[in-house]
C-alpha positions, 0 to 999 in steps of 0.5 A: 535705199540702193536707188537713193544712194545711186541717185546721189552719184548719177544725176538726172535719174530717179532709178539709175540702177536696173534691178532684175527680180530673180526668183519672181515665180510665186511672188505675191502681187504686193511683193511685185509692186514693191519690186517695181517701185524699187526700180526692177526692170526685169522679173524672171518667172520661168518656174511658173512657165515650166510648171504650166507647161508640165501640167499641160503635158502631163494632162495630155499624156494622162488623157492619151496614155493608151494611144501613146503607149500602143503600137497599133489601133486606137484604144478609144475603139476600133471605129476610131482613126489611128 
């Protein structure tokens, strides 16, 4: 409805307002489609990016905790490089 009102004030543009979808992380595909049809020009998805980064970092730490917490040697064996 906002776009339709703005169209009456700004001639020659179907979507005269450029909306930003704040909090787009976790949105369903249908919600994103609705937002795009309403004129959303930018969608913030940083929370998903942060969680993806954190999961990778956590997995790396868990896989290498002994090595990361040790000062000398490789916890995977004496024959493994430091």
